[in-house]
C-alpha positions in Angstrom: 0.1 0.1 0.0 2.6 2.7 0.6 4.5 1.5 -2.0 2.2 1.7 -4.3 1.2 5.8 -2.9 5.2 5.7 -3.6 4.7 5.3 -7.0 1.9 7.5 -7.3 3.5 10.4 -5.8 7.0 9.7 -8.1 4.6 9.8 -10.9 3.1 13.1 -9.9 6.7 14.4 -9.7 7.8 13.8 -13.1 4.8 15.5 -14.3 5.6 18.3 -12.4 2.4 18.3 -10.2 3.6 18.9 -6.9 1.0 19.1 -5.1 -0.5 15.5 -5.9 3.5 14.6 -5.0 3.5 15.6 -1.2 -0.3 14.9 -0.9 0.6 10.6 -2.1 3.8 10.7 -0.6 2.7 11.7 2.6 -0.3 9.6 3.0 2.9 6.9 2.3 4.5 8.2 4.9 1.5 7.8 7.0 1.4 4.5 5.7 4.8 2.9 6.4 6.5 5.7 8.4 9.5 3.4 8.8 10.6 3.3 5.3 13.1 5.9 5.2 13.1 5.8 1.0 9.6 7.0 1.3 10.1 9.8 3.7 13.1 10.7 1.5 10.9 11.5 -1.5 8.4 12.8 0.9 11.5 16.0 1.3 12.5 16.0 -1.9 8.7 16.8 -3.1 8.1 19.5 -0.6 11.3 21.1 -1.4 9.9 20.9 -5.1 6.5 22.5 -3.7 8.5 25.5 -2.1 7.5 23.9 1.1 10.8 24.8 2.8 10.2 24.8 6.4 8.3 21.3 6.1 10.8 20.3 4.4 13.5 20.7 6.5 11.6 19.6 9.6 10.6 16.2 7.9 14.5 15.9 6.8 15.4 16.3 10.4 12.8 13.4 11.3 14.6 11.2 8.4 18.3 12.2 9.5 17.0 11.0 12.9 15.8 7.4 12.0 18.7 7.3 9.1 21.5 9.5 9.7 24.0 7.7 7.2 21.7 8.6 4.3 23.5 10.7 2.0 20.5 11.5 -0.6 18.7 12.7 2.6 21.8 15.3 3.3 21.4 16.4 -0.4 18.2 17.3 0.2 18.7 19.0 3.3 21.4 20.8 1.5 19.3 22.0 -1.2 16.4 23.0 1.3 19.0 25.0 2.9 20.6 26.5 -0.7 16.7 27.3 -1.5 16.4 29.2 1.9 19.9 31.3 1.6 21.7 29.2 4.5 24.9 28.7 2.9 26.9 27.8 5.6 24.3 24.6 6.2 24.1 23.8 2.7 27.9 23.5 2.3 27.9 21.1 6.2 25.4 19.1 4.8 26.9 18.4 1.4 29.8 17.6 3.1 27.9 14.9 5.4 26.6 13.8 2.0 30.1 12.9 0.8 31.0 11.3 4.2 27.9 8.9 4.5 28.0 7.9 0.6 28.9 4.3 -0.1 30.0 5.5 -3.6 32.2 8.6 -3.2 33.1 9.0 -6.6 29.4 9.4 -7.7 29.1 11.6 -5.0 31.6 13.7 -6.3 30.4 13.6 -9.8 26.9 14.7 -8.3 28.9 18.0 -7.0 30.8 19.1 -9.8 27.7 18.5 -11.7 25.9 21.3 -9.5 28.9 23.4 -8.9 29.0 23.7 -12.9 25.5 24.5 -13.3 24.1 28.1 -13.3 20.4 26.8 -12.4 21.0 25.1 -9.5 20.5 26.4 -6.2 23.1 24.0 -5.1 26.1 25.7 -7.4 28.0 27.9 -4.9 27.3 25.7 -2.0 28.7 22.8 -4.1 31.9 24.7 -5.6 32.3 25.3 -1.6 32.0 21.4 -0.3 34.2 20.4 -3.1 37.0 22.8 -1.8 36.3 21.1 1.9 36.6 17.6 0.6 39.3 18.4 -1.1 41.4 19.4 1.8 39.9 16.7 4.1 
């Protein structure tokens, strides 16, 4: 049941129907609150729906349950970037790298964001890469 709601939410995200995505994913989370993948998708949908405060709160909940989830740190970094919390965005991206099981893929992700002038993570990704290189 939760997975069907999750799939519906993901389909809505693909269609840029962020309101429907948040509704479906919120229901999926309520159905299975322990499923961190669904909760991470909900955080992403909230962010895309410009519900940044809600996204930040849910990301905090997610990271309390699963502090090593790299993609959750990346989502939180984007929320911070959109809220103009630059230092927090950099710190979250560094944590995404540290918890990543595939460091090369994470460096690629950061490089793509650093070079994307339309990404809210551009500046934070550049700074995070500098921090990571200094580690």
